[in-house]
C-alpha positions as CSV (number, residue, x, y, z in Angstrom):
1,M,3.5,23.3,-10.8
2,L,1.4,20.3,-9.2
3,T,-0.7,17.9,-11.2
4,R,-3.5,16.6,-10.5
5,P,-4.4,13.1,-10.5
6,S,-6.9,11.8,-13.0
7,Y,-9.7,10.8,-10.9
8,E,-10.2,13.9,-9.4
9,F,-14.0,14.7,-10.8
10,P,-13.9,18.4,-11.8
11,E,-17.6,18.7,-10.9
12,L,-16.6,18.6,-7.1
13,P,-15.0,21.6,-5.0
14,V,-11.5,20.7,-4.2
15,L,-9.8,23.4,-1.8
16,H,-6.1,24.2,-3.0
17,G,-3.8,26.4,-1.3
18,A,-0.4,25.8,0.3
19,V,-1.5,26.2,3.5
20,L,-3.3,22.9,3.2
21,T,0.1,20.9,2.4
22,R,1.0,22.1,6.1
23,L,-1.7,20.7,7.6
24,S,-0.9,17.4,9.8
25,D,-2.6,14.5,9.7
26,D,-4.0,15.2,13.4
27,E,-5.1,18.7,11.8
28,F,-6.8,17.3,9.0
29,F,-8.7,14.6,11.4
30,E,-9.5,17.8,13.6
31,L,-11.1,19.6,10.6
32,C,-13.3,16.4,9.3
33,Q,-14.7,16.1,13.1
34,A,-15.0,19.7,13.4
35,N,-17.3,19.8,10.0
36,P,-19.5,16.7,10.6
37,S,-22.1,17.7,7.8
38,L,-19.1,17.7,4.9
39,Y,-17.6,14.8,3.9
40,F,-13.9,15.1,3.1
41,E,-11.3,13.2,1.1
42,R,-7.4,14.5,0.5
43,N,-6.0,13.5,-2.4
44,S,-1.9,13.1,-2.9
45,N,-1.1,17.0,-3.7
46,Q,-2.6,17.3,0.4
47,E,-5.6,19.5,-1.7
48,I,-9.3,18.6,0.2
49,I,-12.1,17.0,-1.9
50,I,-15.4,17.9,-0.9
51,M,-17.4,14.7,-1.4
52,P,-21.3,15.2,-2.2
53,P,-23.7,13.0,-0.4
54,A,-25.2,9.7,-1.7
55,G,-28.2,9.7,-3.6
56,S,-30.5,6.7,-1.9
57,E,-30.3,4.2,-4.6
58,S,-26.4,4.3,-4.7
59,S,-26.6,4.6,-0.4
60,E,-28.7,1.3,-0.7
61,A,-26.3,-0.4,-3.2
62,S,-23.5,0.2,-0.6
63,M,-25.0,-0.9,2.4
64,E,-26.0,-4.0,0.8
65,S,-22.0,-4.4,-0.2
66,C,-20.9,-3.5,3.6
67,G,-23.6,-5.8,4.5
68,Q,-22.4,-8.9,2.6
69,V,-18.8,-8.2,3.5
70,W,-19.9,-7.6,7.1
71,L,-21.9,-10.9,7.6
72,W,-18.7,-13.3,6.3
73,N,-16.3,-11.4,8.2
74,R,-19.1,-12.0,11.1
75,Q,-18.6,-15.7,10.5
76,T,-14.9,-15.9,9.6
77,K,-13.6,-13.5,12.2
78,L,-10.5,-12.3,9.8
79,G,-10.8,-9.0,9.8
80,H,-12.3,-5.8,10.0
81,V,-14.9,-4.1,7.9
82,Y,-15.8,-0.5,7.3
83,E,-18.1,1.5,5.6
84,S,-18.0,4.8,3.9
85,S,-17.4,7.1,7.1
86,A,-14.3,5.4,7.8
87,S,-11.1,6.9,6.1
88,F,-7.7,5.7,5.5
89,K,-4.3,7.2,4.9
90,L,-2.7,5.7,2.1
91,P,0.9,5.4,1.0
92,D,1.0,8.2,-1.0
93,T,-0.3,10.3,1.7
94,S,-3.9,10.5,0.5
95,V,-6.6,10.3,2.9
96,R,-9.6,8.0,1.3
97,S,-13.3,6.6,2.3
98,P,-13.9,3.8,0.2
99,D,-17.8,2.8,0.3
100,V,-16.6,-0.6,1.6
101,A,-13.0,-1.7,3.5
102,W,-11.7,-4.7,4.6
103,L,-8.6,-5.2,6.6
104,S,-7.4,-7.9,7.8
105,Q,-6.5,-9.2,11.6
106,A,-2.8,-9.2,10.6
107,K,-2.6,-5.3,9.3
108,W,-5.3,-4.2,12.2
109,A,-2.6,-5.7,14.5
110,T,0.3,-3.7,13.5
111,L,-1.7,-0.4,14.2
112,T,-1.6,1.5,17.6
113,P,-4.7,2.1,19.4
114,E,-4.2,5.9,18.4
115,Q,-4.1,5.3,15.0
116,R,-7.3,3.3,15.2
117,R,-9.2,5.8,16.5
118,K,-8.2,8.3,13.7
119,F,-7.4,7.7,10.1
120,P,-5.2,4.5,9.9
121,P,-2.0,4.7,7.8
122,V,-2.9,1.9,5.9
123,C,-4.1,0.5,2.7
124,P,-6.9,-2.2,3.3
125,E,-6.6,-5.5,1.5
126,F,-10.0,-5.2,0.0
127,M,-12.3,-2.3,-1.6
128,I,-15.4,-1.6,-3.2
129,E,-16.7,1.6,-4.7
130,V,-20.4,2.0,-6.1
131,K,-20.8,4.5,-8.4
132,S,-23.1,7.4,-7.4
133,P,-24.9,10.4,-9.8
134,S,-22.1,12.1,-9.3
135,D,-19.3,9.8,-10.4
136,D,-17.9,9.7,-13.6
137,I,-17.1,5.6,-14.4
138,A,-13.4,6.7,-15.6
139,G,-12.4,8.3,-12.7
140,L,-13.9,5.5,-10.4
141,Q,-11.4,3.3,-12.3
142,A,-8.6,5.5,-12.0
143,K,-9.4,5.9,-8.4
144,M,-9.5,1.7,-8.2
145,E,-6.0,1.6,-10.3
146,N,-4.8,4.3,-7.5
147,Y,-5.9,1.6,-4.7
148,L,-4.2,-1.3,-6.3
149,A,-0.9,1.0,-6.4
150,N,-1.1,1.9,-2.6
151,G,-1.3,-2.0,-1.7
152,M,-5.1,-3.1,-2.5
153,L,-5.1,-6.9,-3.1
154,L,-8.6,-7.1,-4.8
155,G,-11.4,-4.6,-5.5
156,F,-15.0,-4.6,-6.9
157,L,-16.1,-1.6,-8.5
158,F,-20.0,-1.7,-9.1
159,D,-22.1,0.4,-11.8
160,V,-25.4,-0.9,-10.8
161,E,-27.4,1.6,-13.3
162,A,-25.7,-0.3,-16.0
163,E,-25.4,-3.9,-14.3
164,T,-21.6,-3.7,-14.6
165,A,-18.8,-4.7,-12.3
166,Y,-15.4,-4.4,-12.5
167,V,-12.6,-6.7,-10.4
168,Y,-9.2,-5.3,-10.1
169,R,-6.2,-7.5,-9.1
170,P,-2.6,-6.2,-8.8
171,G,-0.6,-6.6,-12.3
172,Q,-3.6,-7.4,-14.0
173,P,-6.0,-5.2,-16.0
174,A,-9.5,-4.9,-14.8
175,E,-11.9,-7.8,-15.5
176,L,-15.6,-6.8,-16.8
177,V,-18.4,-8.5,-15.3
178,Q,-21.8,-7.9,-17.1
179,G,-25.1,-8.8,-15.6
180,Y,-26.0,-9.4,-12.2
181,D,-27.3,-12.6,-12.0
182,Q,-24.1,-14.2,-10.9
183,E,-21.5,-14.2,-7.9
184,L,-18.2,-12.5,-7.2
185,S,-15.6,-14.4,-5.5
186,G,-13.5,-13.1,-2.6
187,E,-10.6,-15.4,-4.2
188,S,-7.6,-15.8,-1.6
189,V,-7.8,-12.3,0.1
190,L,-11.1,-13.1,1.5
191,P,-11.3,-17.0,1.5
192,G,-14.6,-18.7,1.1
193,F,-16.8,-15.4,0.4
194,Q,-19.1,-14.8,-2.6
195,F,-20.8,-11.4,-3.2
196,D,-24.2,-12.3,-4.9
197,L,-25.1,-9.7,-7.2
198,R,-28.8,-10.2,-7.5
199,P,-29.3,-7.9,-4.6
200,L,-28.2,-4.8,-6.2
201,R,-30.5,-5.1,-9.5
202,R,-32.8,-2.2,-9.1
203,A,-36.3,-2.4,-9.0
204,V,-38.6,-1.2,-12.0
């Protein structure tokens, strides 16, 4: 019997069935394209998770996060930045859509033109997840750990309502950062990048 990963939130609709395990990558891509009003991810058991739309506050925080990474990347030209509509096939065969992802030029260069047009079989070196109202923080923490297991080198998880951030690095426990009056370093993964947490603060 298949064991579901701990980061699958019980309140989210999940499609089960042996037929799903026979869906090829191209067929799953076509399914997503044929249902643009639905937002799909796929776990390593090949089950399909129907993700809810983001609320306005979490969407704004995701856009701010993507904007900061995009601006740094535009200046450095070190890679490629993606928002949440992009999906990646990770080494464990799951297909995931982080709120923000960054892929280095070196990894991007290994992809064929066909792979770049669909769900690239690669794990981005840097990813951000922003907690939405439908998200459980423990589930998102497990999801970030799964990203690390698949090859992520640096990751940020933002719980904007609690003004809390978690920084993920391979082989280390997550670092808890409290208070949004500071910056997070991109370290050696995003050289010279400083993420300013202050714009994420919610207006009262």
